[in-house]
N, C-alpha and C positions, 0 to 999 in steps of 0.2 A: 219662119218664125222669128219675132224681135228678140233680140238679146237684150234682156232688162236684168239690171242687179238692184235689189232693194237694200238700202242701207239705213240705220237710224241712230239716234242718240241713245246713250245708255239709260237715259231717263225714260225710255218706253217701258221699262219694268216688266218685260216678258220673261219667261222661263227659258233656260238653255234648250229645252226639248222644242219649245215653240220657234225659237230662232233657227234651229236645226231643221225642223219640219218645213218651215217656209223659206229656208236658205236666205235669212236675213243676216247681213253683217253689221254688227254693233260698233260704234265709234264711242269710247268712253270719255266722259268729262274727267276733269281733275279735281283731286280731294286733296287738300292740305292740312295735315294735322302737325302743329308745331312747325318744325323746318323741313318736313317730308312731304313729298308730293307722291300721291297714290292715283291709280287709275280706278274709277268708279266700276265695282263689279270684277275687277280683274285681280288685284291684290289688296282690296280692302272690302269690308261688308258692313252693313248696317249696324251690326252689333259693336263694332269698334267705334262708329260715329255715337252711339249713344252714350258708350263708356267714357269718351273724351269729352263730351258736352256736359255730362253730369259731373265729371272730376274738375273740369276747368271753368264751368259756368258760362262757357261761350261756345257757338258752333265752329265746326271746322270751317275752312275757306273752300268754296267750290268755285272752279274755273272753267269758263267756256273752252271749247276746242278752238285752237287758232286757226286762221286761214291755211297756214303751212301744214299743220297736222291733217286738216281735212283734205288738202291736196295730196298728201302722201296716202291718205287712206283711199281716196277716189281714184288715183292715177292708174293703179294696176288693172282696174276694171275698164277704164276708158281705153288703155292701150290695147286690151283684148277685144275690143270692139262692142263693149257694153253701152247701154244708155242707163245712167245711175239715177234713181229716185231715192232721195234722201228725206227721212222725216225727223224734223227738228222739234225741240221743245219751244213752247210758245216764246215769240221774241219779247213779249212782256217780261219774261223771267231770266233770259240769257242772251248774250251777244251770239249764241251759236248759229241761228239762222242767218244773221248778217254775214258772220265769217264764212259759212257754207256758201253764201251766194258769192262772196269774194273768190273762193276756190273754185266755184263753178264757172265764173267769168274767165278765169285764167285757163281752165281745161277745155271748157266745152263739154257737151254730152252729159251734163250733171244738171239734175232738176231738184233743187232744195224746195221743201214745202214746210211752210211755218204752220204747224199743226195747231196753233192757238190753244195748246192743251199741255198736259204733263202726264206722267206716269202712263199706265195703261190706256188712258184716253188716246195718247199719241200712239200706243202700241196697236190699238184698234185700227189706226190708219195705216201703220206699217204692215199689219196681216192683210188688210183689205188691198193694198197695193200688190202685195205678193200674190194673192189669189187672182188678181187681175192679170198680172205678169204670167202666171201659170197658165191663163187662158189664151195667152199668145197676143194680147193687145198692144198697141203701140204706146210708147212713152207718153206722149202728150195726151192721148185718150185717158191713160191711167191718172195722170196728174189732174186732169180735169175732173174725173170722178172723185178722186180723193178730195180735191178742193171743194167739190159741192157736198160730198157727205160729212165733211168735218163739222158743217153748221148743224147736222142732226145728233151730234154727240150729247150725252147727258153725262156729266162727270162730277162727282162729289165725293166727300169723304168726312167722317166725323172724328175729331180730335179727341184724345183722352188727356192731353197736356197742352197748355197754351203757350208755355215759355218757349218752345222751339220756334213757333211761327211768329212769335213776338220778337225774339232775338233776331230772326232773319229779315225781319221788316217786310215780308212779302205780302203780308194782309194786314194793313193798319187797322182795320176793323175790329181785329181781335183785341188790341189793346184797349179799345173803348169798352170791352166787356166790364173791365174793372176788376180789381184783386177781389172784391166782395162777392164776385160772381165765378169764383173758381171752381165751384161745384158744378157749374154748367159745362156740358160738352158741346161746343158749337159744330155745326155741319158747315163746311167750306165748299161753295160751289164754284166751278170754273166756268165762267161766262166771258165770251169774247176775249180769251186769252188771259183774263185777269181773275184773281180770287176774290170772292165776296163771301161774306158771312151770311149763312141761311138759318135754318131753324137752330133752336138751342134745345139740348136734351139734359135731363137731370138723372143721376143715379150712377151706379157703377158701370164698369166697362161692358159687362155683358148685357145689362139692360139698356144702356144707352145705344151700343151698337145695334141691337136687334130692334129697337124703337126706330133708329135711323133708317135701317133697311126697309121696315115697313113703311115709313114716311116716304121713301123714295120710289117703291114699287107698288104699294097696295092699292087696288082699286083704279089703276091707270090703264087706259085703253090704247095709249100711244107708244106702247113699248114694241120695238123690234125684238122678237124672242129668238132670233137666230143665235146670238152670242152675247154673254155677259162676262166681264172680268170682275171677280172679287179680289182686290189689292190691298195687302196689309202690311205694316211695318211691325213684324215679330209679335204679332197678336197671338193670344194663347190658341193652341190647336183646336181646343174643345169649343171655343166661341167660333172660330172659323168654320168648323164643321156645322155648328147650328146655323151659321148665316148660310152656308150651301143648302141646307135643308129648307131653310125659310124661303129663299129665293126660288127653289124648285116649287114650293108650295104655292107661292104667288103667281108665277108666270111659267108656262111649259117651254122654258128655254131649251134650244137644240144642244147648246154647249155652255156650260157652266165652268170657267176656268180660274183657277186660284193661282195669283201669283204674289210675290213680295216686292215690297218697294225697294229700289236700290238706295245706294248712299246718297245721292243728290236729293231725291225726293224725301228720304227718311230724315235728313238733316234739317229739313224745314217742317216736317209734320209730327215727328217725335215717335216714340214707341207706342204700340198698340192701336195706332191709327188704322182705320180700315174704310174702304170706299167701294161702291158698286158703280160700275162704269158700262154703259151700253148705248146703243143707238136707238133713237126714236124712229117711228115709222115715217115713211114719206107722207107728206100732207096730201 
């Protein structure tokens, strides 16, 4: 049986229980508040990000994992005879993939994958890679399957605040909505590794989130109902529970998994953001 170790960036936004279940090693990105550098999900959480942004009127700085740090994370597994498959946040958002490739070239036996995605969209791919590894498949076979499946991901989220994504400059289309449209809650879709503005919803958090979920799932026949992630940035528990119930009402998913966005993703989408992330059926 092949010795495979799946690793991923902290931006995959899975729960500790899922990382443990699938034996996935997480490599944290850096988060700088003032003069202090923290590790995403290790010694800082989303709540500290929101408090800093609201107090300072600016986002904390996020930093990619360096080639040297990736090498330090990968080396113990390579020296134990593993082939490492690493899932990166989209190369459109970060230098992580490029840096992981540099580390892989130095070490060998490391296979970085540009997820062309973020949050639990990338998390879907990490879980998929781990499941395939548990089946005993060879590293290149797993890489090829993950590369193929990433094109089937349907990833989106609805914002409750525009200032975070605007400050981060990750989705220029948000700025074009204009100050007069601040009561609109835009859907952000991840398409080919980039964020684009989708539908706009009007109302309070509860209404816009539930309308968004209906808009993404209702009446669709192309949804792979094996697994869906509901990922949010400190959204109220009662709303998250309503989303879970609605998702189960709209499609017979085998697994409905709720996760929270980590620091890197939260710093760009802001509080109360929520997304539904799933695979589409094979054509």
